[in-house]
N, C-alpha and C positions, 0 to 999 in steps of 0.2 A: 519690804526692804527698800531703803532709799539708796541713791547712788553714793551717798556718803559712806555706806557700808562697804562699797567696792573700792573707794579711792581714798577716803579721809582717815580711816582707822589705821593707826600705827601699831603693829604687833611685833614681838621679837621673832626672828626666824633662825636664831642660832640653835635653839633646841629642836625637839621633834615636833611634827605637825600637831600632835595632840595637845602639847603645851601651848602652841600658838592658837589653836582653836579655843582652848580654855580662856586664854587672854581676850579673845574676841567676845566671848559670851558672858564673861564674869558680871558685867554691869546689868545684864538682863535676867540673871538667875533669881528665882524666888527665895525668900528667907526660909520657907518650909516647902519641901517637895511632897508630892502627893503620897509617895510610898513611905513617908515618915509619919503619916497620920494613922492613929489607932482609933477606929470608930467606937471601940468598946469603952474608951475613956470618957470622962464627963464632958470634955470639950470637943470630942472627936467630930461629931456631925457639924457643929458650928465651925470648926477649923476647916473642914472640907468645903463648906459653902463659901467661906472667906477665901480659901485657896483658889477655887474655881473662878470666883468673881475677879480676882486680881490676875490670875494666870493668863487671861486673854491678852493682857498688855505686857506680858513678860516672855521669857523664852518658852518655846512650845512644850506642851506635854509630850513625853516620849512614850513609844509603845511599850518598852520594857518597864518604864516607870508605872504605867497603868497596870501592867500585868502583875508587878510586885505588890502594888496597892490592893488589887483585888484578892490576890492570894493571901495577903496578910489579914484581910477583913472579910473573907469569903462567908464565914458562918453568919456574921452580923448582916451582911448585904442580903443573903438569902432569907434570913428570918424577918428582917425589918421591911423588905420591899423598898429600900431607900432609893434605888435607882428610879422607880416609878415616881416617887415624890420629887426627885430632882428633875425629872423630865417635865412634870407639871409646873414646877417653879421656873424652869428655863423658858417655857413657853410664854411666861409673863414678862420676860426681859424686853424692854422697849427697843433697844438698839438692835437692828435687824442682824447685823454681822455678828455681834456678840451672842445673840440668841442662837444663831445657826452654829456658831463655834461650840457653845455650851451643850446644845443638843447632840452635836457630834461627839463631844467628849464623853457624855453619858452613854451614848450608843456604843462607843469603843469599850467602856467598862462592861457593858452588857455582853459583848463578844467574849471577853475574858471570863466573865462569871459563868457563861454557858459552856465553857470548856473549849472555846475556839479562838485561842490567841493568834492563830494564823490569819484571822480575819482583821486584826488590828491594822489600821491604815490611817496614818496622820502625817502632816507636815513635820519635819524634824529640823529644829534649829541646830542641833549638834551636827547633823549631816551637812547642812549648809555651811556652817563655820569651818568644819574640817575641810570641805572642798575648797573654800577660799584660802585656808592655811596651806593646803597642798599646792595650790596655784602660786602662792607667794614663795614657797620653797623651790619650785621649778624656776620661777622668775629670778630668784637669787642664785640660781645654778647650784643649789644644794642637792636637789633631786633631779632625776630624769623622769620622763613620763612613765616608763615601765616600772620604776620604783613607786610612783604614785599609785599605779594599779594594784601593786602589792598591798598598800595600805587600805585601799578600797575593798579588797577581797577578805579582809579580816571578818570573822563571824559577827562581832559586835556591830561593825559598820554595815555589813550586809543586812543585818536585821532591821536597820533603820531605812533601808531602801524600799519602802513600800511604794505603790503606785502614786499615792498623793504626794509623798515626799519628793520623789524624783521629778514628777511633773511640776511641782512648785519651783524646783531649781531652774528649770527651763523657762517657765512663765515669768519668774522674777527677773531673770537676766534680760529677757525680751523687753519687759516693761522699762528697764533702766538703760538699755543699750544706747539709746539716743542721747543720753546725758553724759556718757563716758568720754573722757578725753582720748583714751586709747582703747581699742577693742581688747578683750581678754580672751584670746583664742584658746590658750591652755585651759582656762577655766571652763570654756564650753566643751573642750575635749574631755575634761573630767566629768562634766554633766553627761556627756555621751557614754562614758564608761559606766556611770551609775545606771543610766537607762538600760544599757545592755545587760548589766549584772542583774538588774531587777526584771529583765525580760518584759518590759512594759512597752507595748507598741506605740501608744500615744506619746510617751516620753522620747522614744527613739525617733519618731517622726518629727517632733519639735526640735530635737537636737540636730537632725539632718538639715532642717530648714535654717537653724541658727548658723550652722557651719558654711552654708552656701557661699556667702560673700566675705567670710573672714579670711584674712591672710594667714599664712603659716607662721607659727611663733618663731622667734630667733633660734636657730640651731635645732629646730624641731620639725623640719619639713617631712621627714620620713614617718615620724609618729603621727603627724597630722594626716597624711595620706592613709596610713594604716587604719586609723580610727574611722575615716570616711569609707574605706573599702569594707571594713567589718560592719558598719552601719548598713551599707548597701546590701551585703549578703543577708543580714537579718531581715531587713525590710522587704527585699525581694521575695524571700520565703513567705512573708506574710501578705504579699500582694499590695504592699503599701509604698513602693518605690516608684516615683513618677518621672515624667520626662524632664521636669525642671531640676529634679534631684540629679538625674543622670547627666544633664548638660553642665550643671555646676561641678560635678565630680570630674568630668572630662576637662573642664577648664583648669581645675586644680592639678590634674595629671600633667597637662601641657605646661603649666606654670613651673613645675619642678623638673621638666624634661631637660636633659643636658643639651647645651647649644650644639648646633651642627657646625663642624669645622669647615673653613673655606675650601680646603683641599678635598672635601667630600663631594663637591659639585663638579 
């Protein structure tokens, strides 16, 4: 994700965040989704190969999309051993990153086919764009942070919060933070909420690090501190809260402490 995705994309914020997220992602959606492919048809296997080859450059595959594709084509996949053939084909892809992505996609299909959809774990474009849209709604003073959390807790959104998906949110922001004209504190708070909802230690650790030097958002100081205190509690329980984290939190607490009146001296 480039810094342009954080600052240069103009989307409507008058509607709900889902509509805004859809506006974000429209240009990168594929013409055919994986779960629309019927492998029993004459063109099914060729269509799947074409879809996977192009999808690397488009919006991410989603876990629920993979699960629906496998359920639709379960009998064919088991009978044909197609996933083994796709793995062999993927290993011949010259581009290292695309080869790794394709192998991972096939592996995720294998999890669903073996009856373990809970093992599906992929980066989610839809989660990323929803988080950005929610940040925009808070910035426009349409939503408060507590309302954002309500959106994140929806079952469909929670399903997308796999370890890989929430870790990507944090890593992607870190990669682009130096290019932003203004820090997006509320967005990092949203990443933190996703990490805690996913109960992913690595993502929570990264979120705490990102928050260390970020100022409170306008009119959002209490929520900013609340997120940081909840991250502290979760990471302390995991033995993953360090001295630098504690020092940064105490600075944050001092920053929002009420001034001492002169007559108190």
